[in-house]
N, C-alpha and C positions, 0 to 999 in steps of 0.2 A: 792231743790235742795241738800237734805241731801244725797241722794242717789249717785249723783254724787260724791259729796265729800267721800264718803266711797269707791265707786269704784276707786276714784284717789289714792287714799290712800294704797289701796291693790296692786294696778299697781306699784307705786314706790317700795312698799314692793317686790315685787315677780321679779320684770324687772331687775335684778340685775348680775352683772358678777359671783357670785357666784350660780346662779340657772343654770348655763349651765353644768356645772360637773354632775348634776342629770338628765337630759333632752337629748330626742334623738336630739336636734341641735348640742350639741357636735359633731358629726361627721362631719354634713358637716363643721363646724367651725375648723376642723383640716386642712383644706386646703386652697391654695390662689388661684390657678388658677379656672376662673369662671366656666371652663365644670366639673372640678372636683367638686366644690362646688355645682352644679345645679344636677348633678347625686347622689350624696350623701344625698342631700336635698330631692329628690323624692324615694330613698330607703330608707333612714333612716322613713320616713314618711311612707311608705309602711308597716312595721310592726309596726307601733306606735299604737298598743291594746295591751290591758291586762295590767297585772303589770310592773310598770315602771322597774322595777330592772332585770326583765325579759326582756323587752325591750331591754334595755342597753346590756344584756348580750348577745342577739341575734343578734344583731347589730355588735356589736365588732367582733363576729365570722363572719359575711357576709362579711364586710370590710377586715377583715384578707385575706379572700380570692382571693380580687381584688388587693392585694399588695397596691404600695404606690400612684399608680394613678387609680382611677376609671373611667375615660375618656379614658387612655390607654387601660384598662381591656378591655373595652365595643367596643372600635374601633378596639381593635385587634382580637377580638373572643375569648378570653380567656375563657368566660363563655361556650364554645362548650364542656370542659372538664365536666361539673357540672354533676353529677347523679342526684337521686332524694331524697338525704337526708333531713330531717328538719333543716329549716332555723330559722322558728318562729311559732311555733303553726300551723296553717294550710297552713303556706306560706312554699314551699319547694325548693330546689335545681333548677327545673324546672321552677319554677314561676320566680326565679331569671334568668335564663336564658331567660323565655319570655321577663321581662323588661329591659334586656341589650340587647336583639335584636331589641327589641323595640326603645330602646333609640337610638342605633347605626343609625337606619333607620331614625330617627327625626334630627339627627345631620347631615347627609348627605343630608337630603333633605330641612332643614331649616337653618343651619348653627349654630344655638343655640337655647336653648330650650323656651327662651323669645319671639321668633316670635310668636309661637302658641297660647300665653295667653294675647295677645298686643289688641286683640278685645272686651274683656271681660272675666270674670272669668267663667262664665257658660259655655259659648258657647267654651271658650278655655279647659275648662275639657273636653268637650265631643269632640273636636278636637284631642286632646292628645290621649284620650280613642280610638277614631276610627283611629287613626295613629298607633297605638300600637298594634292595631288587623290587620291592613293591613298587618302589618312588621312581623305579625305570624301566615299567611296563611287565615286571616278574624276569626281568634278565639279570642272571649272576655274573658278576665280573670275576676273571682269575686274581685278581689285584685285592680281593678281600678272601681272606683262606677260610677254610670251613672246618673248624673242628670237630662237627660231627664224622667228617671223613677223614679224620687222625691227624690233620695237620698241626705242627705247632704253635701256628699262628703268630710267627715271630715279630711281623711288624705291626700288628695289632698289640701284642703283648709290649713290645717297646714302647707304643703311645701310651698304653696305661700305665706304665713305669713312670714316664715323665710327669703324669698328670696326677699320679696318686701319692707318689713317694715326694720325701722334702729332704732335700742336703742340698750341697752347695751347685748340684747339677740339674737335679729333678725337680719338679717347681711346687709339688704339693697341692695342685689346686682343688681337688676333691676331694672331701672329708668324709663321703658317707661310705666309703670304700677303705679297709684297712690294709696297709703294705702286706699284712700277712697275708691277705688272700690272694695275691697276685703271683703270675708263675713267669717263670725265668725266659726273656726274649732268645728263644734257642736257635741259633744259627750254626752254620758249618764250623766256625773259627772256636767258638765256644764250645760246642760239642767234643772237639778235638782235644782242647784244652782239659775238659771234664774227664774223658775218656783217659786221657794221659795220667790224671790225678785219680782215678780209680772212683769217681764219682758217678759214672754214668755207663750203662752197661749197652746201651742201643745209640745209634748216632743218631738218630733223626725222628719227627713225629710228636705228636701230642703227648704219647707215653712218655717218650724220652724228656720231654719238657716238665711233666708232672715227676719222673724219677728223680731227676736231676733237682728239683725245687725242694723236693721232701729233703733229699740229702741235705741242701742247704740249710734247711729249717732246724736241721739239729745243730748247726752251728750259731743262727740268730732266729729263733722262731718269729720274733715280732717283724722281720724284715729281711727275709730269705733272699729277696732279688737285689739287694745291694751287693751281692757278689757278683753279679755280670760286670761290674767294672773290674772286681779282680781278675775273672776269668779272661775277659778283654785284655788287659794289661800282661797277662801272665802269656796269651797267646802270642801278642804281638812282641814279646821280648823273648820268646823262647829259642 
């Protein structure tokens, strides 16, 4: 169990309050209203790729557009004034408007976003993706990955980690979903670390995310995704 001890040590080292300031989770953590937190989590995770300093800068600009309450901005249609300026890399203001329009549709239909995901993570992601497209005239966006096409859905799994788990970093807002049901937010850096540790045999995709999560369940069945922090820390410091 030497590897479990190593992973647990890295989890304790990384999952600390001081980590928040350098991570996109700091944006949903700004808010207290559940709807504001949910929307901030989905939007911050939607642009969580690339250099971390640039993600934080882009997210700061994005949330400055939305004012004091992301939920009020979404529901009031403030996004209708957006143009086509770049928000983050290939994510533009029209992409933000797509998300806002879809989120408003979901809140009107379901009352809360948690209801979309209570039947299981992969099914919930597919349902979320389909509902967002329904709200936008049947148009799908590349910024919401498709698990049915084999995607690991890293960014959506990251949002779910923030919303479901509860520790010094993750917020534990949603109670109907168990941390045991989550899947690792698998990106290239986590995959490389997992491959090096012998925890993974394939580098990407939904099957890889499921494979790695199953291996991590051997170490902590009730909360396997906590080791996302460990694999991140080990990768950064390798």
